[in-house]
N, C-alpha and C positions, 0 to 999 in steps of 0.2 A: 124090615118089611118094605121099606121105601127106597131100597137100593142106594142108600147114602151112608157114608161113614158117620158114626156117632161116638160121643163121649158119655160113658155111663159113670155116675157117681154113686157111691154107697158108703154109708157110715158103718164101720166095723163095730159090731156090738161088744166084742171082747176088749178091744184096745181103744175104742172111742176115737178112731182115726178115720178121716175122710179119705177114701180110696177112689182112684179113677181107673177106668178100663177103656181103651180105645178099640172100637170095633170097626173094621174096614168094611166097605161095601162088598157084597157077594161078587166073586170074580170067577168066570168060567176057566181062567188059566190056572187056578189052584186045583190041587188034587181033590177030587170029590170024596167026601167022607160021609158016613152015615148020619142021618138027622139025629139031633139031640132028642132024648126022651121027653115026653110031656111033663114028667115030674122034675126035670132038671131046673134048678133055680139059678138065678143070676149069681148068687153067692157061690155056687159050685163052679161057675165059669171063672169068677174072680180067683178062687182058690187054685184051680188048674193053671191059670195064667201066671199066678205068683210062683207056683212050683216049677212050671216048665218054661216060663218066659215068653212063649209064643204058642198060641193054641189055634189049630185049624178046626173049625166047627161049622155046622150047617143047621139052620132052622128048618123045620118041616115045611115051611112056606116057600123056601128058596130052592131053585134048581142048582145053584152053584154054592160052593163053600165060601167061608169068610175067615178072617184072621182076627184074633183078639190078642192084645198085648197090654200088660199093666204099665201104668205111668208111675214111676217111683214117687214115694211119699216124700215131701219136702220136710226135712228136719232142720230147723235153724240151729246155728252154732251156739253153744251155751256161752253166756256172758261175753258176747262179742263187744269189744270196745270200739267206739267210733274214732275217727282220726282226731277230733277235737278233745275227746276224753283222755287221750294219751298225755295231754299237757297239764291235766288237772288232777293228777293222782298223787 
């Protein structure tokens, strides 16, 4: 609503994973799409972005469309040994 990019965080109830979605500021250079329904929840936008990779959407308060894209979840490598640990095995 404030014409700025935002980072939205959501805790996935099923996987207990913290997910992030980057929403760009509305831009008149983008193809204008229909406004989202009032019943559309942010979790629906997360799901669409995860499925499609990049989603063009528009809030009913905006004249221009915006783009949402998911930020991949960081998964640490299992049992990663540090450099020093290699000498003490």
